[in-house]
Phi, psi and omega in degrees: 000137176279141184268125182303325179295315178301315181299320182289326176293318179297316179300318180294319176300316181293324179296316178295320179302313183294336177275359180084008179270075193290316181298319179295319178300316181300322181296328176288318178297322179295325178304317180291315185292333177295326179269326183222086185297348182261013181286107187300314183300318181292319177298315182295314183290324176296317178301318182294319178296317178297321178298319178297330178275005181064021173267072188292326183300312180285330175300315181296325178298318178297313182297316182294321177298315180298320183285337173292326181280318184223083190301336185257013181293112186293321181299317179294316180300318182293319177295325178294318177302314181300316179295318179299317180298315182293335178272354181084014177272069192292319184296316179295316180298319181295319181291328176292319175302311184296326179298317180289318184290337176299321181275324184223082188295345182256019182285097191296326180297321180288320176300323180296314176297319183296318182295327179286322178296313181298323176299314180297332179272004181063029175260073192292321179296319180293322178298319179298323178299319177294317178302314181299321180297317179290317184292338178295331177262326183233075187296343182253023178284104186301319181299317183286322175300317180296315181296320179295320177302317179299318178300318182291326175299316180297332179268008180060027175264075195289318183300312181293324178301317182288327175300315181290321178298318179299317179297317179299315181297326178291341176276336181181135184292345178300335182284335174294313180297320181297317180294321179299319185275340188289128176298329183302322183274000181302327182291351177260013186299337178264003181275118187295325180293319178297317180301319179296320182296325185261003178294000000 
């Protein structure tokens, strides 16, 4: 049974988390964990807050403890993948993605992490396959259009890359700023179409 007191402490922790008060949020999650060290939500949320603070080592401890209690918890697994990716542990993150996708091949959040991991591993063709899988259901997902465009730049398929970048920018102007700042697109600095897109 969930305890109403626990729920209200958790809600307060989550409210602080959403306000960006991560250390304060963690103190609320700890209040719960001191009484109930097996509370999955508190372990997961504490891990996520620690990950946001770039304290990946302690974030991983929270995720691993949670997964010992509930090995199939998808939310914890996805947060663990994200932390592994940010630390550059691509092979471990990728095998965790594949484990989830074996059971649910259309799990778009996991596909999204996988396409970014594969990009970091310079497996651009494989990354594009993941992008295509997400775009088949969500053709206007700006983040994925942008990521696919980046893969195509790396493969020197510039025309198609710019088509996708244009499509991404039409979903949100943040992608124009992202392309402007991205080192990846520097090699297109003399491309007149690229210049027009980021003006």
